[in-house]
Every structure is written in structure tokens, then in C-alpha cells.
C-alpha positions as CSV (number, residue, x, y, z in Angstrom):
1,M,-5.8,-12.0,-3.9
2,S,-8.3,-14.7,-4.4
3,G,-7.5,-17.6,-6.7
4,A,-7.6,-21.4,-7.0
5,G,-7.4,-23.0,-3.6
6,S,-7.6,-19.8,-1.6
7,A,-9.9,-19.4,1.3
8,P,-13.1,-17.3,0.6
9,L,-13.0,-13.7,1.7
10,R,-14.7,-13.1,5.0
11,A,-14.8,-10.6,7.8
12,L,-12.5,-11.4,10.6
13,S,-13.8,-11.7,14.2
14,A,-12.9,-9.1,16.8
15,T,-10.4,-11.6,18.4
16,E,-8.7,-12.2,15.0
17,I,-8.5,-8.5,14.4
18,V,-6.9,-7.7,17.8
19,T,-4.4,-10.6,17.4
20,R,-3.4,-9.6,13.8
21,L,-3.2,-5.9,14.8
22,S,-0.8,-6.8,17.6
23,E,1.3,-8.9,15.2
24,L,1.2,-6.1,12.5
25,N,2.3,-3.3,14.8
26,G,4.8,-5.2,17.0
27,A,6.4,-2.6,19.3
28,A,5.7,0.3,16.9
29,P,4.3,3.2,19.0
30,Q,2.6,4.8,16.0
31,G,1.1,1.7,14.3
32,W,-2.2,0.8,12.7
33,R,-5.3,1.5,14.7
34,L,-8.8,0.1,14.5
35,I,-11.1,3.1,13.8
36,D,-14.7,2.9,12.7
37,D,-14.3,-0.7,11.3
38,A,-11.2,0.1,9.4
39,L,-7.4,-0.3,9.8
40,E,-6.0,3.3,9.8
41,K,-2.5,4.7,10.0
42,T,-1.0,8.1,9.2
43,F,2.4,8.1,7.5
44,R,4.5,11.3,7.9
45,F,7.0,12.7,5.4
46,P,9.3,15.8,5.3
47,D,7.9,17.2,2.1
48,F,5.1,16.8,-0.5
49,H,7.3,15.0,-3.0
50,R,8.0,12.2,-0.6
51,T,4.4,12.0,0.4
52,M,3.4,11.7,-3.3
53,A,6.1,9.1,-4.0
54,F,4.6,7.0,-1.1
55,V,1.0,7.5,-2.5
56,N,2.1,6.4,-5.9
57,A,3.8,3.3,-4.5
58,L,0.7,2.5,-2.4
59,A,-1.4,2.9,-5.5
60,F,0.7,0.3,-7.3
61,I,0.2,-2.2,-4.3
62,A,-3.6,-1.5,-4.4
63,H,-3.8,-2.1,-8.1
64,Q,-1.8,-5.3,-7.8
65,Q,-4.0,-6.6,-5.0
66,D,-7.2,-5.2,-6.6
67,H,-8.0,-3.8,-3.2
68,H,-8.2,0.0,-2.7
69,P,-7.9,2.0,0.5
70,D,-9.4,5.3,1.4
71,L,-6.6,8.0,1.5
72,H,-6.3,11.4,2.9
73,V,-3.3,13.1,1.4
74,S,-1.7,16.4,2.6
75,F,1.6,18.2,2.3
76,G,3.6,16.0,4.8
77,H,1.4,13.1,5.5
78,C,-1.0,10.4,4.2
79,T,-3.6,8.7,6.2
80,V,-4.5,5.2,4.9
81,R,-7.7,3.3,5.7
82,W,-8.2,-0.3,4.8
83,N,-11.5,-2.2,5.1
84,T,-13.3,-4.7,2.9
85,H,-16.7,-3.4,1.7
86,D,-17.6,-6.8,0.3
87,V,-17.7,-8.3,3.8
88,N,-18.7,-5.2,5.7
89,G,-15.6,-5.4,7.9
90,I,-11.9,-6.1,8.0
91,S,-10.5,-9.1,6.2
92,A,-7.2,-10.8,5.9
93,R,-6.7,-8.9,2.6
94,D,-6.7,-5.6,4.6
95,F,-3.9,-6.9,6.9
96,A,-1.9,-8.2,3.9
97,C,-2.1,-4.8,2.2
98,A,-1.3,-2.9,5.4
99,T,1.8,-5.1,5.8
100,Q,2.9,-4.2,2.2
101,V,2.3,-0.5,2.8
102,D,4.4,-0.6,6.0
103,A,7.3,-2.1,4.0
104,L,7.3,1.0,1.8
105,N,8.1,3.2,4.7
106,A,10.7,0.9,6.3
């Protein structure tokens, strides 16, 4: 996501994370959570085929953004964890990717 004129990648402050997390989740009861310095959310599906379709679409986003989450994939769910190892924390890139992943399941 970096390029000419873009801001350098940096870890967000605790206040920035809380604010962005609130904006990202809105009123969603099962939104993204801050767990062990990562954004984490579990997406649930009725069957394995839909779970894998979601994972494949997520992989496309990760490839496009050159930013790759940790995934835990099971029969009817996928847990996604975003953090930025380069800054030892959560960056704006994590929130941008989380927003795109939410759009897959809308």
C-alpha cells in the first residue's frame, strides 16, 4: 500500500487503535477485537465450501495489498488476525485490510 506520496508505515497509538476499531465495527456485535496486539475476527459460514471461498477471496486481497494475515480455517469458520510485523504493532494497513475483508462478508 505504500507508494509515492504516501505516509510511512508506523504503529498506531492505543488511542488511534481504539478510535479506528470503533469506526470499523460500528454497531456490529461480533466485530473486530484487539487480541494480543492484533486485530482479530471470526467469520462463520454454513459449510466448508463457503468458508474456502471466503479464504480464497481474502487471499486475493492479501496478495493485492502485499499484507498477509494469520488465518485459522475450520469447517464452518475462519479466524483472521491482522498486525504489521514491520512496526511491531497495528498499522493503518491492518485496518484497511480488515475493512476490505468485512466487505467480502457483507
